[in-house]
Kinemage of the C-alpha trace (Angstrom):
@kinemage 1
@onewidth
@group {chain A} dominant
@subgroup {mainchain}
@vectorlist {calphas} color= white
{ca unk a 1} P -0.018 0.015 0.001
{ca unk a 2} L 2.835 2.336 0.884
{ca unk a 3} L 4.566 1.564 -2.445
{ca unk a 4} L 1.407 2.267 -4.430
{ca unk a 5} L 0.902 5.629 -2.695
{ca unk a 6} L 4.537 6.620 -3.510
{ca unk a 7} L 4.055 5.775 -7.228
{ca unk a 8} L 0.840 7.819 -7.352
{ca unk a 9} L 2.577 10.783 -5.743
{ca unk a 10} L 5.396 10.690 -8.288
{ca unk a 11} L 2.820 10.789 -11.072
{ca unk a 12} L 1.275 14.090 -9.987
{ca unk a 13} L 1.898 16.689 -12.707
{ca unk a 14} L 2.261 20.465 -12.600
{ca unk a 15} L -1.022 20.757 -14.574
{ca unk a 16} L -2.864 18.601 -12.009
{ca unk a 17} L -1.658 20.871 -9.194
{ca unk a 18} L -2.741 23.946 -11.176
{ca unk a 19} L -6.200 22.519 -11.748
{ca unk a 20} L -6.525 21.637 -8.062
{ca unk a 21} L -5.605 25.223 -7.009
{ca unk a 22} L -7.711 26.819 -9.834
{ca unk a 23} L -4.640 28.744 -11.063
{ca unk a 24} L -2.423 28.633 -14.148
{ca unk a 25} L 0.462 26.244 -14.663
{ca unk a 26} L 2.785 29.286 -14.587
{ca unk a 27} L 1.472 30.280 -11.175
{ca unk a 28} L 2.477 26.872 -9.738
{ca unk a 29} L 5.865 27.203 -11.429
{ca unk a 30} L 6.277 30.638 -9.829
{ca unk a 31} L 5.334 29.279 -6.419
{ca unk a 32} L 8.193 26.791 -6.732
{ca unk a 33} L 10.838 28.914 -8.434
{ca unk a 34} L 9.963 32.604 -7.980
{ca unk a 35} L 7.539 33.018 -5.064
{ca unk a 36} L 8.240 36.772 -4.840
{ca unk a 37} L 6.237 37.224 -8.059
{ca unk a 38} L 2.973 36.040 -6.437
{ca unk a 39} L 0.514 37.814 -4.222
{ca unk a 40} L 0.509 36.274 -0.707
{ca unk a 41} L -2.987 34.749 -1.020
{ca unk a 42} L -2.196 33.243 -4.429
{ca unk a 43} L 1.119 31.867 -3.198
{ca unk a 44} L -0.635 30.329 -0.137
{ca unk a 45} L -3.300 28.663 -2.359
{ca unk a 46} L -0.618 27.297 -4.702
{ca unk a 47} L 1.447 25.912 -1.800
{ca unk a 48} L -1.610 24.230 -0.287
{ca unk a 49} L -2.265 22.445 -3.556
{ca unk a 50} L 1.388 21.391 -3.849
{ca unk a 51} L 1.363 20.013 -0.332
{ca unk a 52} L -2.064 18.331 -0.644
{ca unk a 53} L -1.154 16.472 -3.830
{ca unk a 54} L 2.395 15.812 -2.736
{ca unk a 55} L 3.882 17.254 -5.938
{ca unk a 56} L 7.669 17.046 -6.301
{ca unk a 57} L 9.256 18.625 -9.404
{ca unk a 58} L 11.381 16.490 -11.657
{ca unk a 59} L 14.789 17.905 -10.752
{ca unk a 60} L 16.519 16.622 -13.862
{ca unk a 61} L 14.002 18.288 -16.190
{ca unk a 62} L 13.967 21.372 -14.020
{ca unk a 63} L 17.758 21.683 -14.256
{ca unk a 64} L 17.691 21.411 -18.040
{ca unk a 65} L 14.939 23.956 -18.326
{ca unk a 66} L 16.334 26.514 -15.906
{ca unk a 67} L 20.096 25.852 -16.389
{ca unk a 68} L 20.170 25.209 -12.713
{ca unk a 69} L 22.314 22.535 -11.104
{ca unk a 70} L 20.562 22.755 -7.721
{ca unk a 71} L 24.071 22.655 -6.199
{ca unk a 72} L 25.818 25.069 -3.842
{ca unk a 73} L 29.596 25.207 -3.768
{ca unk a 74} L 31.415 25.071 -0.442
{ca unk a 75} L 35.108 24.832 0.272
{ca unk a 76} L 36.333 22.373 2.912
{ca unk a 77} L 39.167 24.003 4.822
{ca unk a 78} L 42.419 22.153 5.652
{ca unk a 79} L 42.372 20.288 8.940
{ca unk a 80} L 43.783 22.301 11.810
{ca unk a 81} L 44.232 20.991 15.352
{ca unk a 82} L 41.285 18.616 15.254
{ca unk a 83} L 39.630 20.554 18.080
{ca unk a 84} L 38.322 23.826 16.707
{ca unk a 85} L 37.763 22.142 13.332
{ca unk a 86} L 34.871 20.324 14.948
{ca unk a 87} L 32.827 23.536 14.778
{ca unk a 88} L 33.110 23.651 10.987
{ca unk a 89} L 32.195 19.920 10.906
{ca unk a 90} L 28.987 20.752 12.758
{ca unk a 91} L 28.351 23.641 10.456
{ca unk a 92} L 28.849 21.543 7.347
{ca unk a 93} L 26.385 18.946 8.536
{ca unk a 94} L 23.836 21.636 9.360
{ca unk a 95} L 24.374 23.368 6.016
{ca unk a 96} L 23.696 20.048 4.153
{ca unk a 97} L 20.450 19.594 6.060
{ca unk a 98} L 19.324 23.188 5.522
{ca unk a 99} L 20.119 23.042 1.813
{ca unk a 100} L 18.243 19.764 1.411
{ca unk a 101} L 15.082 21.328 2.780
{ca unk a 102} L 15.274 23.892 -0.077
{ca unk a 103} L 15.865 21.156 -2.659
{ca unk a 104} L 19.529 22.008 -2.947
{ca unk a 105} L 22.676 19.985 -2.220
{ca unk a 106} L 26.256 20.852 -1.519
{ca unk a 107} L 29.168 20.364 -3.884
{ca unk a 108} L 32.307 20.231 -1.757
{ca unk a 109} L 35.790 21.126 -2.949
{ca unk a 110} L 39.172 21.675 -1.319
{ca unk a 111} L 41.567 24.628 -1.476
{ca unk a 112} L 44.617 25.551 0.503
{ca unk a 113} L 44.125 29.368 0.487
{ca unk a 114} L 42.009 32.178 -0.850
{ca unk a 115} L 43.712 32.241 -4.267
{ca unk a 116} L 43.111 28.532 -4.873
{ca unk a 117} L 39.601 28.795 -3.538
{ca unk a 118} L 38.876 31.490 -6.149
{ca unk a 119} L 40.384 29.211 -8.740
{ca unk a 120} L 37.879 26.583 -7.618
{ca unk a 121} L 35.020 29.052 -8.086
{ca unk a 122} L 36.149 29.833 -11.588
{ca unk a 123} L 36.385 26.145 -12.565
{ca unk a 124} L 32.990 25.228 -11.116
{ca unk a 125} L 31.285 28.181 -12.831
{ca unk a 126} L 32.894 27.389 -16.213
{ca unk a 127} L 31.529 23.853 -15.878
{ca unk a 128} L 28.150 25.221 -14.747
{ca unk a 129} L 28.468 22.824 -11.766
{ca unk a 130} L 26.993 25.109 -9.149
{ca unk a 131} L 24.354 27.896 -8.801
{ca unk a 132} L 25.829 29.700 -5.881
{ca unk a 133} L 28.434 29.627 -3.078
{ca unk a 134} L 28.613 29.611 0.674
{ca unk a 135} L 31.866 30.931 2.134
{ca unk a 136} L 33.229 30.487 5.707
{ca unk a 137} L 36.058 32.046 7.714
{ca unk a 138} L 35.773 35.622 6.356
{ca unk a 139} L 38.650 37.928 7.249
{ca unk a 140} L 40.000 41.377 6.666
{ca unk a 141} L 40.634 42.159 2.979
{ca unk a 142} L 38.799 39.005 1.889
{ca unk a 143} L 39.506 38.698 -1.851
{ca unk a 144} L 36.908 35.913 -2.320
{ca unk a 145} L 33.908 38.110 -1.639
{ca unk a 146} L 35.198 40.863 -3.978
{ca unk a 147} L 35.767 38.301 -6.765
{ca unk a 148} L 32.206 36.927 -6.512
{ca unk a 149} L 30.603 40.387 -6.139
{ca unk a 150} L 32.406 41.793 -9.156
{ca unk a 151} L 30.786 39.025 -11.228
{ca unk a 152} L 27.358 39.457 -9.634
{ca unk a 153} L 27.312 35.878 -8.451
{ca unk a 154} L 24.998 34.745 -5.636
{ca unk a 155} L 26.728 33.960 -2.376
{ca unk a 156} L 26.329 34.237 1.392
{ca unk a 157} L 29.097 34.052 4.007
{ca unk a 158} L 29.323 32.430 7.375
{ca unk a 159} L 31.197 35.411 8.838
{ca unk a 160} L 30.753 39.131 8.430
{ca unk a 161} L 32.831 41.548 6.274
{ca unk a 162} L 35.389 42.751 8.865
{ca unk a 163} L 37.007 45.793 7.267
{ca unk a 164} L 35.726 49.125 5.994
{ca unk a 165} L 37.150 48.339 2.542
{ca unk a 166} L 35.671 44.836 2.418
{ca unk a 167} L 32.763 44.305 0.058
{ca unk a 168} L 29.300 44.555 1.655
{ca unk a 169} L 27.430 41.358 1.090
{ca unk a 170} L 24.856 38.981 2.615
{ca unk a 171} L 26.239 37.279 5.720
{ca unk a 172} L 25.373 35.410 8.890
{ca unk a 173} L 27.676 35.381 11.859
{ca unk a 174} L 27.872 34.399 15.522
{ca unk a 175} L 28.251 37.349 17.941
{ca unk a 176} L 31.601 36.476 19.438
{ca unk a 177} L 31.691 39.596 21.561
{ca unk a 178} L 28.379 38.658 23.165
{ca unk a 179} L 29.858 35.188 23.828
{ca unk a 180} L 32.935 36.368 25.719
{ca unk a 181} L 30.853 39.004 27.470
{ca unk a 182} L 28.580 36.255 28.762
{ca unk a 183} L 31.623 34.304 29.896
{ca unk a 184} L 32.893 37.251 31.917
{ca unk a 185} L 29.485 37.839 33.474
{ca unk a 186} L 29.410 34.152 34.419
{ca unk a 187} L 32.711 34.155 36.312
{ca unk a 188} L 31.889 37.490 37.989
{ca unk a 189} L 28.663 35.911 39.317
{ca unk a 190} L 30.881 33.284 40.871
{ca unk a 191} L 32.907 35.901 42.718
{ca unk a 192} L 35.886 36.466 40.387
{ca unk a 193} L 37.268 40.012 40.257
{ca unk a 194} L 40.454 39.577 38.221
{ca unk a 195} L 39.352 38.157 34.860
{ca unk a 196} L 41.942 37.725 32.151
{ca unk a 197} L 41.610 37.111 28.443
{ca unk a 198} L 43.656 34.554 26.408
{ca unk a 199} L 43.167 35.240 22.699
{ca unk a 200} L 44.512 35.448 19.182
{ca unk a 201} L 46.881 38.114 17.729
{ca unk a 202} L 45.358 41.510 16.893
{ca unk a 203} L 44.122 41.768 13.324
{ca unk a 204} L 41.963 38.660 13.327
{ca unk a 205} L 38.392 39.824 12.935
{ca unk a 206} L 36.969 36.978 14.967
{ca unk a 207} L 39.693 37.246 17.569
{ca unk a 208} L 39.317 41.011 17.966
{ca unk a 209} L 35.557 40.592 18.296
{ca unk a 210} L 35.951 38.083 21.133
{ca unk a 211} L 38.512 40.315 22.835
{ca unk a 212} L 36.088 43.283 22.519
{ca unk a 213} L 33.392 41.369 24.435
{ca unk a 214} L 35.807 40.572 27.290
{ca unk a 215} L 36.947 44.223 27.469
{ca unk a 216} L 33.407 45.566 27.354
{ca unk a 217} L 32.380 43.353 30.279
{ca unk a 218} L 35.347 44.029 32.601
{ca unk a 219} L 35.057 47.763 31.999
{ca unk a 220} L 31.306 47.705 32.663
{ca unk a 221} L 32.029 46.145 36.081
{ca unk a 222} L 34.927 48.498 36.834
{ca unk a 223} L 37.454 45.605 36.883
{ca unk a 224} L 41.141 45.848 36.037
{ca unk a 225} L 42.059 45.129 32.461
{ca unk a 226} L 45.626 46.438 32.065
{ca unk a 227} L 48.089 43.537 31.584
{ca unk a 228} L 45.326 40.964 31.757
{ca unk a 229} L 44.931 40.295 28.025
{ca unk a 230} L 47.496 38.056 26.367
{ca unk a 231} L 47.307 37.067 22.727
{ca unk a 232} L 49.047 34.533 20.568
{ca unk a 233} L 48.567 31.804 17.934
{ca unk a 234} L 45.753 29.349 18.457
{ca unk a 235} L 46.676 25.955 19.910
{ca unk a 236} L 47.048 24.022 23.126
{ca unk a 237} L 50.707 24.757 23.715
{ca unk a 238} L 50.218 28.399 22.920
{ca unk a 239} L 47.332 28.588 25.399
{ca unk a 240} L 49.505 26.894 28.055
{ca unk a 241} L 52.314 29.417 27.582
{ca unk a 242} L 50.002 32.441 27.513
{ca unk a 243} L 48.079 31.296 30.606
{ca unk a 244} L 51.289 30.548 32.456
{ca unk a 245} L 52.414 34.181 31.899
{ca unk a 246} L 49.222 35.410 33.512
{ca unk a 247} L 49.298 32.976 36.444
{ca unk a 248} L 52.908 34.062 37.114
{ca unk a 249} L 51.913 37.721 37.663
{ca unk a 250} L 52.347 39.240 41.133
{ca unk a 251} L 48.541 39.619 41.177
{ca unk a 252} L 47.439 36.740 38.994
{ca unk a 253} L 43.883 36.455 37.617
{ca unk a 254} L 41.433 34.040 39.182
{ca unk a 255} L 39.528 33.516 35.910
{ca unk a 256} L 40.728 32.926 32.350
{ca unk a 257} L 38.329 33.622 29.466
{ca unk a 258} L 39.757 32.091 26.245
{ca unk a 259} L 39.008 32.744 22.578
{ca unk a 260} L 38.892 29.035 21.705
{ca unk a 261} L 38.724 25.606 23.332
{ca unk a 262} L 42.246 24.892 22.121
{ca unk a 263} L 43.587 27.852 24.090
{ca unk a 264} L 41.404 26.862 27.056
{ca unk a 265} L 42.852 23.338 27.093
{ca unk a 266} L 46.285 24.864 27.227
{ca unk a 267} L 45.134 27.132 30.052
{ca unk a 268} L 43.893 24.130 31.988
{ca unk a 269} L 47.321 22.544 31.676
{ca unk a 270} L 48.930 25.758 32.940
{ca unk a 271} L 46.632 25.738 35.911
{ca unk a 272} L 47.552 22.147 36.725
{ca unk a 273} L 51.263 22.893 36.219
{ca unk a 274} L 51.083 25.264 39.235
{ca unk a 275} L 49.332 22.697 41.389
{ca unk a 276} L 46.007 24.540 41.109
{ca unk a 277} L 42.575 23.075 40.420
{ca unk a 278} L 40.363 24.452 37.625
{ca unk a 279} L 36.981 25.453 38.942
{ca unk a 280} L 38.208 25.687 42.527
{ca unk a 281} L 41.330 27.932 42.345
{ca unk a 282} L 41.068 29.298 38.819
{ca unk a 283} L 38.027 29.444 36.505
{ca unk a 284} L 38.659 28.592 32.862
{ca unk a 285} L 36.193 29.239 30.004
{ca unk a 286} L 36.666 28.276 26.379
{ca unk a 287} L 34.864 29.145 23.167
{ca unk a 288} L 33.151 26.861 20.586
{ca unk a 289} L 31.994 24.045 22.863
{ca unk a 290} L 33.846 21.369 20.937
{ca unk a 291} L 33.260 17.679 21.828
{ca unk a 292} L 36.413 17.616 23.928
{ca unk a 293} L 34.907 20.303 26.234
{ca unk a 294} L 32.221 17.852 27.379
{ca unk a 295} L 34.470 14.743 27.400
{ca unk a 296} L 37.339 15.995 29.478
{ca unk a 297} L 37.666 16.115 33.244
{ca unk a 298} L 36.926 18.688 34.581
{ca unk a 299} L 34.304 19.504 31.950
{ca unk a 300} L 35.143 22.703 30.211
{ca unk a 301} L 32.708 25.590 30.371
{ca unk a 302} L 32.548 26.973 26.831
{ca unk a 303} L 30.566 29.259 24.561
{ca unk a 304} L 28.554 27.229 22.067
{ca unk a 305} L 28.085 28.535 18.561
{ca unk a 306} L 24.524 27.933 17.236
{ca unk a 307} L 25.768 26.796 13.831
{ca unk a 308} L 22.526 24.972 13.018
{ca unk a 309} L 20.617 28.247 13.253
{ca unk a 310} L 23.361 29.968 11.251
{ca unk a 311} L 23.186 27.404 8.475
{ca unk a 312} L 19.426 27.738 8.154
{ca unk a 313} L 19.669 31.557 7.972
{ca unk a 314} L 22.443 31.277 5.291
{ca unk a 315} L 20.375 28.988 3.069
{ca unk a 316} L 17.311 31.214 3.530
{ca unk a 317} L 19.313 34.285 2.370
{ca unk a 318} L 20.817 32.321 -0.510
{ca unk a 319} L 17.441 30.998 -1.629
{ca unk a 320} L 16.109 34.570 -1.783
{ca unk a 321} L 18.937 35.503 -4.132
{ca unk a 322} L 18.535 32.420 -6.298
{ca unk a 323} L 14.924 33.354 -7.099
{ca unk a 324} L 16.254 36.355 -9.007
{ca unk a 325} L 14.717 38.844 -6.563
{ca unk a 326} L 16.677 42.005 -5.868
{ca unk a 327} L 17.672 41.549 -2.264
{ca unk a 328} L 19.931 44.222 -0.715
{ca unk a 329} L 23.028 43.038 1.256
{ca unk a 330} L 21.950 42.008 4.721
{ca unk a 331} L 23.651 40.729 7.843
{ca unk a 332} L 22.374 38.600 10.716
{ca unk a 333} L 24.164 38.214 14.071
{ca unk a 334} L 23.235 35.176 16.130
{ca unk a 335} L 23.776 35.168 19.884
{ca unk a 336} L 25.754 32.142 21.240
{ca unk a 337} L 25.036 30.244 24.453
{ca unk a 338} L 27.351 29.675 27.418
{ca unk a 339} L 27.454 25.995 28.436
{ca unk a 340} L 28.468 25.850 32.090
{ca unk a 341} L 30.607 22.966 33.416
{ca unk a 342} L 32.917 22.396 36.354
{ca unk a 343} L 36.001 24.203 34.985
{ca unk a 344} L 34.422 27.528 36.014
């Protein structure tokens, strides 16, 4: 019985849906491909008919007719330390799911840097292999967004344009400053008055954003900030060295807010090196809530990025552009969540 129902559903035609909704065949086509062209009540009637009859367009025929591949290009970044890369793994999975709900799929490719990523765009476009792109890890002076914008190609970035000279484009990002601000507020509620920041070198848009949240919070509470921010390359050993320099101060901090879980893991080692206990003697907070944050002992308090929500917003913005509608550049900041564990 289930098989028969499936066959019947596959045989539903565009004309049958149009008759059911008492509209033209073109109206149903617009409801599927260009909903912005329809009045709200007409669009609602068309969608009800599509859902009632279970109509699914033939994607192969649709691609030939519209010159659309129904594919979105996305570059897979080189593996880093295996810790922070877990965030992009979560994002990739969420992006695949969000795209599928819009009848799109991802076409993944690799590139070692921005120049080779742009080369990948060029090759995919020449082969008409994709309809649009999603970019991640935006940064100051990002040449990728300029290249795509100059060619009027549809794309949305996971990450905002960081510099005044960077091209304005559609983007979705996680509010890193709100995340570190929440981390500072958390440790203050637990009685900490000297709160330090362990972050990345100045000039990183994401790193500067997370530093700004820490600074905003400590200044709002009238706490000391001079000499309590140390910044270096991301990684466990770097975090260990940076945190050790803070813990060796004449007046050491009692809480360490870190720009990543990798730095926080290094900070935990620095705390243990001095015979101290994280969560009792020194609070440590990371950022990204990677799987290791939950698995380790003590559990690492960390700021969790809502990448599932970000992926959905990205695909929604991209779908608007793929309909051919004129949509001005827009940005959306998503607030992260602090996951509290015993390290703080």
